[in-house]
PDBQT receptor file of N, H, CA, C and O in Angstrom, charges set to zero:
ATOM      1  N   MET A   1       0.826  -1.190   0.000  1.00  0.00    +0.000 N 
ATOM      2  CA  MET A   1       0.000   0.000   0.000  1.00  0.00    +0.000 C 
ATOM      3  C   MET A   1       0.868   1.250   0.000  1.00  0.00    +0.000 C 
ATOM      4  O   MET A   1       0.523   2.260  -0.614  1.00  0.00    +0.000 OA
ATOM      5  N   LEU A   2       1.987   1.171   0.690  1.00  0.00    +0.000 N 
ATOM      6  H   LEU A   2       2.266   0.350   1.189  1.00  0.00    +0.000 HD
ATOM      7  CA  LEU A   2       2.900   2.305   0.693  1.00  0.00    +0.000 C 
ATOM      8  C   LEU A   2       3.437   2.546  -0.716  1.00  0.00    +0.000 C 
ATOM      9  O   LEU A   2       3.678   3.689  -1.105  1.00  0.00    +0.000 OA
ATOM     10  N   TYR A   3       3.621   1.487  -1.468  1.00  0.00    +0.000 N 
ATOM     11  H   TYR A   3       3.425   0.559  -1.152  1.00  0.00    +0.000 HD
ATOM     12  CA  TYR A   3       4.074   1.608  -2.849  1.00  0.00    +0.000 C 
ATOM     13  C   TYR A   3       3.089   2.448  -3.670  1.00  0.00    +0.000 C 
ATOM     14  O   TYR A   3       3.493   3.334  -4.422  1.00  0.00    +0.000 OA
ATOM     15  N   TRP A   4       1.792   2.158  -3.517  1.00  0.00    +0.000 N 
ATOM     16  H   TRP A   4       1.463   1.437  -2.907  1.00  0.00    +0.000 HD
ATOM     17  CA  TRP A   4       0.790   2.891  -4.288  1.00  0.00    +0.000 C 
ATOM     18  C   TRP A   4       0.708   4.343  -3.850  1.00  0.00    +0.000 C 
ATOM     19  O   TRP A   4       0.478   5.226  -4.677  1.00  0.00    +0.000 OA
ATOM     20  N   ALA A   5       0.892   4.601  -2.564  1.00  0.00    +0.000 N 
ATOM     21  H   ALA A   5       1.078   3.884  -1.893  1.00  0.00    +0.000 HD
ATOM     22  CA  ALA A   5       0.909   5.983  -2.092  1.00  0.00    +0.000 C 
ATOM     23  C   ALA A   5       2.065   6.743  -2.730  1.00  0.00    +0.000 C 
ATOM     24  O   ALA A   5       1.909   7.898  -3.127  1.00  0.00    +0.000 OA
ATOM     25  N   LEU A   6       3.216   6.103  -2.828  1.00  0.00    +0.000 N 
ATOM     26  H   LEU A   6       3.342   5.165  -2.505  1.00  0.00    +0.000 HD
ATOM     27  CA  LEU A   6       4.359   6.753  -3.469  1.00  0.00    +0.000 C 
ATOM     28  C   LEU A   6       4.145   6.939  -4.966  1.00  0.00    +0.000 C 
ATOM     29  O   LEU A   6       4.570   7.946  -5.532  1.00  0.00    +0.000 OA
ATOM     30  N   VAL A   7       3.485   5.972  -5.613  1.00  0.00    +0.000 N 
ATOM     31  H   VAL A   7       3.139   5.154  -5.152  1.00  0.00    +0.000 HD
ATOM     32  CA  VAL A   7       3.188   6.105  -7.039  1.00  0.00    +0.000 C 
ATOM     33  C   VAL A   7       2.286   7.310  -7.278  1.00  0.00    +0.000 C 
ATOM     34  O   VAL A   7       2.549   8.107  -8.179  1.00  0.00    +0.000 OA
ATOM     35  N   PHE A   8       1.227   7.454  -6.484  1.00  0.00    +0.000 N 
ATOM     36  H   PHE A   8       1.014   6.807  -5.752  1.00  0.00    +0.000 HD
ATOM     37  CA  PHE A   8       0.332   8.592  -6.658  1.00  0.00    +0.000 C 
ATOM     38  C   PHE A   8       1.020   9.906  -6.313  1.00  0.00    +0.000 C 
ATOM     39  O   PHE A   8       0.702  10.943  -6.894  1.00  0.00    +0.000 OA
ATOM     40  N   LEU A   9       1.961   9.872  -5.372  1.00  0.00    +0.000 N 
ATOM     41  H   LEU A   9       2.220   9.030  -4.899  1.00  0.00    +0.000 HD
ATOM     42  CA  LEU A   9       2.717  11.081  -5.057  1.00  0.00    +0.000 C 
ATOM     43  C   LEU A   9       3.583  11.496  -6.242  1.00  0.00    +0.000 C 
ATOM     44  O   LEU A   9       3.659  12.680  -6.570  1.00  0.00    +0.000 OA
ATOM     45  N   VAL A  10       4.228  10.544  -6.876  1.00  0.00    +0.000 N 
ATOM     46  H   VAL A  10       4.167   9.582  -6.610  1.00  0.00    +0.000 HD
ATOM     47  CA  VAL A  10       5.051  10.849  -8.049  1.00  0.00    +0.000 C 
ATOM     48  C   VAL A  10       4.176  11.365  -9.193  1.00  0.00    +0.000 C 
ATOM     49  O   VAL A  10       4.554  12.313  -9.881  1.00  0.00    +0.000 OA
ATOM     50  N   VAL A  11       3.010  10.748  -9.399  1.00  0.00    +0.000 N 
ATOM     51  H   VAL A  11       2.703   9.978  -8.839  1.00  0.00    +0.000 HD
ATOM     52  CA  VAL A  11       2.090  11.221 -10.429  1.00  0.00    +0.000 C 
ATOM     53  C   VAL A  11       1.666  12.656 -10.135  1.00  0.00    +0.000 C 
ATOM     54  O   VAL A  11       1.578  13.476 -11.049  1.00  0.00    +0.000 OA
ATOM     55  N   ALA A  12       1.406  12.961  -8.879  1.00  0.00    +0.000 N 
ATOM     56  H   ALA A  12       1.477  12.295  -8.136  1.00  0.00    +0.000 HD
ATOM     57  CA  ALA A  12       1.010  14.316  -8.509  1.00  0.00    +0.000 C 
ATOM     58  C   ALA A  12       2.136  15.312  -8.763  1.00  0.00    +0.000 C 
ATOM     59  O   ALA A  12       1.892  16.420  -9.241  1.00  0.00    +0.000 OA
ATOM     60  N   LEU A  13       3.362  14.920  -8.446  1.00  0.00    +0.000 N 
ATOM     61  H   LEU A  13       3.559  14.020  -8.058  1.00  0.00    +0.000 HD
ATOM     62  CA  LEU A  13       4.489  15.825  -8.677  1.00  0.00    +0.000 C 
ATOM     63  C   LEU A  13       4.715  16.083 -10.166  1.00  0.00    +0.000 C 
ATOM     64  O   LEU A  13       4.960  17.219 -10.572  1.00  0.00    +0.000 OA
ATOM     65  N   VAL A  14       4.631  15.031 -10.975  1.00  0.00    +0.000 N 
ATOM     66  H   VAL A  14       4.432  14.108 -10.645  1.00  0.00    +0.000 HD
ATOM     67  CA  VAL A  14       4.818  15.187 -12.414  1.00  0.00    +0.000 C 
ATOM     68  C   VAL A  14       3.681  16.017 -13.006  1.00  0.00    +0.000 C 
ATOM     69  O   VAL A  14       3.921  16.912 -13.817  1.00  0.00    +0.000 OA
ATOM     70  N   ALA A  15       2.463  15.727 -12.608  1.00  0.00    +0.000 N 
ATOM     71  H   ALA A  15       2.268  15.000 -11.950  1.00  0.00    +0.000 HD
ATOM     72  CA  ALA A  15       1.318  16.474 -13.131  1.00  0.00    +0.000 C 
ATOM     73  C   ALA A  15       1.393  17.940 -12.703  1.00  0.00    +0.000 C 
ATOM     74  O   ALA A  15       1.060  18.832 -13.483  1.00  0.00    +0.000 OA
ATOM     75  N   GLY A  16       1.824  18.187 -11.484  1.00  0.00    +0.000 N 
ATOM     76  H   GLY A  16       2.095  17.462 -10.851  1.00  0.00    +0.000 HD
ATOM     77  CA  GLY A  16       1.973  19.561 -11.026  1.00  0.00    +0.000 C 
ATOM     78  C   GLY A  16       3.049  20.305 -11.793  1.00  0.00    +0.000 C 
ATOM     79  O   GLY A  16       2.894  21.487 -12.102  1.00  0.00    +0.000 OA
ATOM     80  N   ALA A  17       4.136  19.621 -12.101  1.00  0.00    +0.000 N 
ATOM     81  H   ALA A  17       4.262  18.661 -11.851  1.00  0.00    +0.000 HD
ATOM     82  CA  ALA A  17       5.228  20.253 -12.847  1.00  0.00    +0.000 C 
ATOM     83  C   ALA A  17       4.807  20.560 -14.290  1.00  0.00    +0.000 C 
ATOM     84  O   ALA A  17       5.283  21.526 -14.885  1.00  0.00    +0.000 OA
ATOM     85  N   LEU A  18       3.921  19.742 -14.843  1.00  0.00    +0.000 N 
ATOM     86  H   LEU A  18       3.534  18.957 -14.360  1.00  0.00    +0.000 HD
ATOM     87  CA  LEU A  18       3.470  19.957 -16.216  1.00  0.00    +0.000 C 
ATOM     88  C   LEU A  18       2.268  20.895 -16.299  1.00  0.00    +0.000 C 
ATOM     89  O   LEU A  18       1.825  21.238 -17.396  1.00  0.00    +0.000 OA
ATOM     90  N   GLY A  19       1.739  21.311 -15.152  1.00  0.00    +0.000 N 
ATOM     91  H   GLY A  19       2.099  21.032 -14.262  1.00  0.00    +0.000 HD
ATOM     92  CA  GLY A  19       0.650  22.279 -15.153  1.00  0.00    +0.000 C 
ATOM     93  C   GLY A  19      -0.747  21.688 -15.111  1.00  0.00    +0.000 C 
ATOM     94  O   GLY A  19      -1.722  22.402 -15.344  1.00  0.00    +0.000 OA
ATOM     95  N   PHE A  20      -0.864  20.411 -14.823  1.00  0.00    +0.000 N 
ATOM     96  H   PHE A  20      -0.071  19.831 -14.634  1.00  0.00    +0.000 HD
ATOM     97  CA  PHE A  20      -2.180  19.784 -14.702  1.00  0.00    +0.000 C 
ATOM     98  C   PHE A  20      -2.611  19.832 -13.237  1.00  0.00    +0.000 C 
ATOM     99  O   PHE A  20      -2.415  18.870 -12.493  1.00  0.00    +0.000 OA
ATOM    100  N   GLY A  21      -3.195  20.951 -12.832  1.00  0.00    +0.000 N 
ATOM    101  H   GLY A  21      -3.354  21.731 -13.436  1.00  0.00    +0.000 HD
ATOM    102  CA  GLY A  21      -3.532  21.165 -11.421  1.00  0.00    +0.000 C 
ATOM    103  C   GLY A  21      -4.585  20.223 -10.887  1.00  0.00    +0.000 C 
ATOM    104  O   GLY A  21      -4.481  19.761  -9.751  1.00  0.00    +0.000 OA
ATOM    105  N   GLY A  22      -5.609  19.924 -11.693  1.00  0.00    +0.000 N 
ATOM    106  H   GLY A  22      -5.693  20.299 -12.617  1.00  0.00    +0.000 HD
ATOM    107  CA  GLY A  22      -6.679  19.039 -11.224  1.00  0.00    +0.000 C 
ATOM    108  C   GLY A  22      -6.200  17.628 -10.976  1.00  0.00    +0.000 C 
ATOM    109  O   GLY A  22      -6.534  17.012  -9.964  1.00  0.00    +0.000 OA
ATOM    110  N   ILE A  23      -5.416  17.122 -11.906  1.00  0.00    +0.000 N 
ATOM    111  H   ILE A  23      -5.145  17.623 -12.729  1.00  0.00    +0.000 HD
ATOM    112  CA  ILE A  23      -4.879  15.769 -11.755  1.00  0.00    +0.000 C 
ATOM    113  C   ILE A  23      -3.905  15.721 -10.585  1.00  0.00    +0.000 C 
ATOM    114  O   ILE A  23      -3.886  14.747  -9.833  1.00  0.00    +0.000 OA
ATOM    115  N   ALA A  24      -3.098  16.763 -10.428  1.00  0.00    +0.000 N 
ATOM    116  H   ALA A  24      -3.114  17.555 -11.039  1.00  0.00    +0.000 HD
ATOM    117  CA  ALA A  24      -2.138  16.804  -9.329  1.00  0.00    +0.000 C 
ATOM    118  C   ALA A  24      -2.865  16.827  -7.986  1.00  0.00    +0.000 C 
ATOM    119  O   ALA A  24      -2.453  16.149  -7.045  1.00  0.00    +0.000 OA
ATOM    120  N   GLY A  25      -3.925  17.593  -7.897  1.00  0.00    +0.000 N 
ATOM    121  H   GLY A  25      -4.259  18.144  -8.661  1.00  0.00    +0.000 HD
ATOM    122  CA  GLY A  25      -4.686  17.657  -6.645  1.00  0.00    +0.000 C 
ATOM    123  C   GLY A  25      -5.345  16.342  -6.304  1.00  0.00    +0.000 C 
ATOM    124  O   GLY A  25      -5.336  15.917  -5.149  1.00  0.00    +0.000 OA
ATOM    125  N   ALA A  26      -5.921  15.694  -7.305  1.00  0.00    +0.000 N 
ATOM    126  H   ALA A  26      -5.929  16.039  -8.244  1.00  0.00    +0.000 HD
ATOM    127  CA  ALA A  26      -6.570  14.402  -7.078  1.00  0.00    +0.000 C 
ATOM    128  C   ALA A  26      -5.548  13.341  -6.681  1.00  0.00    +0.000 C 
ATOM    129  O   ALA A  26      -5.797  12.547  -5.774  1.00  0.00    +0.000 OA
ATOM    130  N   SER A  27      -4.410  13.323  -7.349  1.00  0.00    +0.000 N 
ATOM    131  H   SER A  27      -4.208  13.968  -8.086  1.00  0.00    +0.000 HD
ATOM    132  CA  SER A  27      -3.377  12.337  -7.019  1.00  0.00    +0.000 C 
ATOM    133  C   SER A  27      -2.809  12.581  -5.623  1.00  0.00    +0.000 C 
ATOM    134  O   SER A  27      -2.507  11.634  -4.897  1.00  0.00    +0.000 OA
ATOM    135  N   THR A  28      -2.666  13.835  -5.257  1.00  0.00    +0.000 N 
ATOM    136  H   THR A  28      -2.911  14.604  -5.847  1.00  0.00    +0.000 HD
ATOM    137  CA  THR A  28      -2.176  14.143  -3.916  1.00  0.00    +0.000 C 
ATOM    138  C   THR A  28      -3.160  13.668  -2.862  1.00  0.00    +0.000 C 
ATOM    139  O   THR A  28      -2.756  13.112  -1.841  1.00  0.00    +0.000 OA
ATOM    140  N   GLY A  29      -4.432  13.878  -3.096  1.00  0.00    +0.000 N 
ATOM    141  H   GLY A  29      -4.760  14.330  -3.926  1.00  0.00    +0.000 HD
ATOM    142  CA  GLY A  29      -5.450  13.417  -2.152  1.00  0.00    +0.000 C 
ATOM    143  C   GLY A  29      -5.458  11.910  -2.008  1.00  0.00    +0.000 C 
ATOM    144  O   GLY A  29      -5.550  11.390  -0.896  1.00  0.00    +0.000 OA
ATOM    145  N   ILE A  30      -5.361  11.205  -3.124  1.00  0.00    +0.000 N 
ATOM    146  H   ILE A  30      -5.287  11.628  -4.027  1.00  0.00    +0.000 HD
ATOM    147  CA  ILE A  30      -5.327   9.737  -3.078  1.00  0.00    +0.000 C 
ATOM    148  C   ILE A  30      -4.083   9.261  -2.346  1.00  0.00    +0.000 C 
ATOM    149  O   ILE A  30      -4.152   8.327  -1.547  1.00  0.00    +0.000 OA
ATOM    150  N   ALA A  31      -2.940   9.897  -2.612  1.00  0.00    +0.000 N 
ATOM    151  H   ALA A  31      -2.884  10.655  -3.262  1.00  0.00    +0.000 HD
ATOM    152  CA  ALA A  31      -1.698   9.507  -1.944  1.00  0.00    +0.000 C 
ATOM    153  C   ALA A  31      -1.796   9.727  -0.440  1.00  0.00    +0.000 C 
ATOM    154  O   ALA A  31      -1.312   8.905   0.338  1.00  0.00    +0.000 OA
ATOM    155  N   GLN A  32      -2.410  10.818  -0.026  1.00  0.00    +0.000 N 
ATOM    156  H   GLN A  32      -2.803  11.486  -0.658  1.00  0.00    +0.000 HD
ATOM    157  CA  GLN A  32      -2.557  11.082   1.410  1.00  0.00    +0.000 C 
ATOM    158  C   GLN A  32      -3.451  10.045   2.065  1.00  0.00    +0.000 C 
ATOM    159  O   GLN A  32      -3.130   9.538   3.140  1.00  0.00    +0.000 OA
ATOM    160  N   ILE A  33      -4.573   9.725   1.426  1.00  0.00    +0.000 N 
ATOM    161  H   ILE A  33      -4.834  10.137   0.553  1.00  0.00    +0.000 HD
ATOM    162  CA  ILE A  33      -5.485   8.731   1.994  1.00  0.00    +0.000 C 
ATOM    163  C   ILE A  33      -4.798   7.381   2.114  1.00  0.00    +0.000 C 
ATOM    164  O   ILE A  33      -4.898   6.731   3.155  1.00  0.00    +0.000 OA
ATOM    165  N   LEU A  34      -4.107   6.950   1.076  1.00  0.00    +0.000 N 
ATOM    166  H   LEU A  34      -4.026   7.477   0.231  1.00  0.00    +0.000 HD
ATOM    167  CA  LEU A  34      -3.413   5.658   1.125  1.00  0.00    +0.000 C 
ATOM    168  C   LEU A  34      -2.319   5.655   2.184  1.00  0.00    +0.000 C 
ATOM    169  O   LEU A  34      -2.116   4.647   2.861  1.00  0.00    +0.000 OA
ATOM    170  N   PHE A  35      -1.613   6.771   2.333  1.00  0.00    +0.000 N 
ATOM    171  H   PHE A  35      -1.778   7.590   1.782  1.00  0.00    +0.000 HD
ATOM    172  CA  PHE A  35      -0.550   6.841   3.335  1.00  0.00    +0.000 C 
ATOM    173  C   PHE A  35      -1.119   6.741   4.741  1.00  0.00    +0.000 C 
ATOM    174  O   PHE A  35      -0.553   6.049   5.587  1.00  0.00    +0.000 OA
ATOM    175  N   TYR A  36      -2.238   7.425   5.004  1.00  0.00    +0.000 N 
ATOM    176  H   TYR A  36      -2.698   7.987   4.317  1.00  0.00    +0.000 HD
ATOM    177  CA  TYR A  36      -2.845   7.352   6.335  1.00  0.00    +0.000 C 
ATOM    178  C   TYR A  36      -3.398   5.964   6.619  1.00  0.00    +0.000 C 
ATOM    179  O   TYR A  36      -3.299   5.481   7.747  1.00  0.00    +0.000 OA
ATOM    180  N   ILE A  37      -3.978   5.317   5.617  1.00  0.00    +0.000 N 
ATOM    181  H   ILE A  37      -4.058   5.710   4.700  1.00  0.00    +0.000 HD
ATOM    182  CA  ILE A  37      -4.443   3.944   5.799  1.00  0.00    +0.000 C 
ATOM    183  C   ILE A  37      -3.260   3.033   6.106  1.00  0.00    +0.000 C 
ATOM    184  O   ILE A  37      -3.354   2.163   6.971  1.00  0.00    +0.000 OA
ATOM    185  N   PHE A  38      -2.144   3.230   5.400  1.00  0.00    +0.000 N 
ATOM    186  H   PHE A  38      -2.067   3.937   4.697  1.00  0.00    +0.000 HD
ATOM    187  CA  PHE A  38      -0.936   2.449   5.669  1.00  0.00    +0.000 C 
ATOM    188  C   PHE A  38      -0.474   2.652   7.103  1.00  0.00    +0.000 C 
ATOM    189  O   PHE A  38      -0.139   1.684   7.785  1.00  0.00    +0.000 OA
ATOM    190  N   LEU A  39      -0.450   3.907   7.575  1.00  0.00    +0.000 N 
ATOM    191  H   LEU A  39      -0.722   4.694   7.021  1.00  0.00    +0.000 HD
ATOM    192  CA  LEU A  39      -0.005   4.174   8.946  1.00  0.00    +0.000 C 
ATOM    193  C   LEU A  39      -0.926   3.527   9.972  1.00  0.00    +0.000 C 
ATOM    194  O   LEU A  39      -0.454   2.974  10.966  1.00  0.00    +0.000 OA
ATOM    195  N   ILE A  40      -2.228   3.589   9.742  1.00  0.00    +0.000 N 
ATOM    196  H   ILE A  40      -2.612   4.038   8.935  1.00  0.00    +0.000 HD
ATOM    197  CA  ILE A  40      -3.179   2.977  10.677  1.00  0.00    +0.000 C 
ATOM    198  C   ILE A  40      -2.976   1.465  10.717  1.00  0.00    +0.000 C 
ATOM    199  O   ILE A  40      -2.954   0.871  11.795  1.00  0.00    +0.000 OA
ATOM    200  N   LEU A  41      -2.830   0.842   9.553  1.00  0.00    +0.000 N 
ATOM    201  H   LEU A  41      -2.848   1.325   8.678  1.00  0.00    +0.000 HD
ATOM    202  CA  LEU A  41      -2.613  -0.606   9.531  1.00  0.00    +0.000 C 
ATOM    203  C   LEU A  41      -1.277  -0.986  10.172  1.00  0.00    +0.000 C 
ATOM    204  O   LEU A  41      -1.178  -2.033  10.811  1.00  0.00    +0.000 OA
ATOM    205  N   LEU A  42      -0.254  -0.152  10.009  1.00  0.00    +0.000 N 
ATOM    206  H   LEU A  42      -0.335   0.699   9.490  1.00  0.00    +0.000 HD
ATOM    207  CA  LEU A  42       1.031  -0.404  10.643  1.00  0.00    +0.000 C 
ATOM    208  C   LEU A  42       0.909  -0.371  12.158  1.00  0.00    +0.000 C 
ATOM    209  O   LEU A  42       1.426  -1.254  12.843  1.00  0.00    +0.000 OA
ATOM    210  N   VAL A  43       0.234   0.634  12.681  1.00  0.00    +0.000 N 
ATOM    211  H   VAL A  43      -0.185   1.351  12.125  1.00  0.00    +0.000 HD
ATOM    212  CA  VAL A  43       0.066   0.755  14.131  1.00  0.00    +0.000 C 
ATOM    213  C   VAL A  43      -0.756  -0.418  14.674  1.00  0.00    +0.000 C 
ATOM    214  O   VAL A  43      -0.423  -0.980  15.717  1.00  0.00    +0.000 OA
ATOM    215  N   VAL A  44      -1.826  -0.785  13.970  1.00  0.00    +0.000 N 
ATOM    216  H   VAL A  44      -2.097  -0.329  13.123  1.00  0.00    +0.000 HD
ATOM    217  CA  VAL A  44      -2.649  -1.909  14.413  1.00  0.00    +0.000 C 
ATOM    218  C   VAL A  44      -1.839  -3.199  14.430  1.00  0.00    +0.000 C 
ATOM    219  O   VAL A  44      -1.942  -3.978  15.377  1.00  0.00    +0.000 OA
ATOM    220  N   SER A  45      -1.041  -3.433  13.403  1.00  0.00    +0.000 N 
ATOM    221  H   SER A  45      -0.958  -2.799  12.633  1.00  0.00    +0.000 HD
ATOM    222  CA  SER A  45      -0.253  -4.665  13.368  1.00  0.00    +0.000 C 
ATOM    223  C   SER A  45       0.833  -4.661  14.443  1.00  0.00    +0.000 C 
ATOM    224  O   SER A  45       1.137  -5.711  15.008  1.00  0.00    +0.000 OA
ATOM    225  N   LEU A  46       1.418  -3.507  14.733  1.00  0.00    +0.000 N 
ATOM    226  H   LEU A  46       1.170  -2.654  14.274  1.00  0.00    +0.000 HD
ATOM    227  CA  LEU A  46       2.406  -3.444  15.811  1.00  0.00    +0.000 C 
ATOM    228  C   LEU A  46       1.771  -3.721  17.169  1.00  0.00    +0.000 C 
ATOM    229  O   LEU A  46       2.341  -4.450  17.981  1.00  0.00    +0.000 OA
ATOM    230  N   VAL A  47       0.608  -3.151  17.419  1.00  0.00    +0.000 N 
ATOM    231  H   VAL A  47       0.146  -2.559  16.759  1.00  0.00    +0.000 HD
ATOM    232  CA  VAL A  47      -0.080  -3.377  18.693  1.00  0.00    +0.000 C 
ATOM    233  C   VAL A  47      -0.485  -4.835  18.821  1.00  0.00    +0.000 C 
ATOM    234  O   VAL A  47      -0.333  -5.431  19.887  1.00  0.00    +0.000 OA
ATOM    235  N   MET A  48      -1.000  -5.411  17.745  1.00  0.00    +0.000 N 
ATOM    236  H   MET A  48      -1.123  -4.927  16.879  1.00  0.00    +0.000 HD
ATOM    237  CA  MET A  48      -1.390  -6.825  17.796  1.00  0.00    +0.000 C 
ATOM    238  C   MET A  48      -0.173  -7.719  18.021  1.00  0.00    +0.000 C 
ATOM    239  O   MET A  48      -0.265  -8.712  18.744  1.00  0.00    +0.000 OA
ATOM    240  N   GLY A  49       0.946  -7.388  17.423  1.00  0.00    +0.000 N 
ATOM    241  H   GLY A  49       1.021  -6.582  16.836  1.00  0.00    +0.000 HD
ATOM    242  CA  GLY A  49       2.168  -8.160  17.633  1.00  0.00    +0.000 C 
ATOM    243  C   GLY A  49       2.652  -8.072  19.068  1.00  0.00    +0.000 C 
ATOM    244  O   GLY A  49       3.094  -9.070  19.637  1.00  0.00    +0.000 OA
ATOM    245  N   LEU A  50       2.576  -6.890  19.658  1.00  0.00    +0.000 N 
ATOM    246  H   LEU A  50       2.217  -6.079  19.196  1.00  0.00    +0.000 HD
ATOM    247  CA  LEU A  50       2.976  -6.730  21.063  1.00  0.00    +0.000 C 
ATOM    248  C   LEU A  50       2.031  -7.474  22.002  1.00  0.00    +0.000 C 
ATOM    249  O   LEU A  50       2.472  -8.051  22.996  1.00  0.00    +0.000 OA
ATOM    250  N   MET A  51       0.747  -7.463  21.696  1.00  0.00    +0.000 N 
ATOM    251  H   MET A  51       0.389  -6.993  20.889  1.00  0.00    +0.000 HD
ATOM    252  CA  MET A  51      -0.216  -8.166  22.538  1.00  0.00    +0.000 C 
ATOM    253  C   MET A  51      -0.025  -9.677  22.428  1.00  0.00    +0.000 C 
ATOM    254  O   MET A  51      -0.216 -10.399  23.406  1.00  0.00    +0.000 OA
ATOM    255  N   ARG A  52       0.345 -10.151  21.256  1.00  0.00    +0.000 N 
ATOM    256  H   ARG A  52       0.500  -9.565  20.461  1.00  0.00    +0.000 HD
ATOM    257  CA  ARG A  52       0.543 -11.584  21.061  1.00  0.00    +0.000 C 
ATOM    258  C   ARG A  52       1.776 -12.062  21.826  1.00  0.00    +0.000 C 
ATOM    259  O   ARG A  52       1.782 -13.177  22.346  1.00  0.00    +0.000 OA
ATOM    260  N   ARG A  53       2.811 -11.239  21.900  1.00  0.00    +0.000 N 
ATOM    261  H   ARG A  53       2.806 -10.332  21.478  1.00  0.00    +0.000 HD
ATOM    262  CA  ARG A  53       4.015 -11.620  22.646  1.00  0.00    +0.000 C 
ATOM    263  C   ARG A  53       3.756 -11.687  24.143  1.00  0.00    +0.000 C 
ATOM    264  O   ARG A  53       4.264 -12.579  24.822  1.00  0.00    +0.000 OA
ATOM    265  N   ARG A  54       2.969 -10.751  24.663  1.00  0.00    +0.000 N 
ATOM    266  H   ARG A  54       2.556 -10.026  24.111  1.00  0.00    +0.000 HD
ATOM    267  CA  ARG A  54       2.703 -10.717  26.106  1.00  0.00    +0.000 C 
ATOM    268  C   ARG A  54       1.768 -11.839  26.537  1.00  0.00    +0.000 C 
ATOM    269  O   ARG A  54       1.885 -12.367  27.642  1.00  0.00    +0.000 OA
ATOM    270  N   GLY A  55       0.848 -12.194  25.665  1.00  0.00    +0.000 N 
ATOM    271  H   GLY A  55       0.753 -11.765  24.766  1.00  0.00    +0.000 HD
ATOM    272  CA  GLY A  55      -0.197 -13.157  26.033  1.00  0.00    +0.000 C 
ATOM    273  C   GLY A  55       0.255 -14.522  25.874  1.00  0.00    +0.000 C 
ATOM    274  O   GLY A  55      -0.500 -15.457  26.140  1.00  0.00    +0.000 OA
TER     275      GLY A  55
């Protein structure tokens, strides 16, 4: 999932550099959403791993 967030970030940067503001904005939004989902899943998996070790 982090890979796709980085792909959309690169698309947003290229589109922004070429002057496609709408595409750049949409790609940036998608990249942010995917990155936050990745962070939430990372935290959940870390907490579950810590709980499994203690239990």
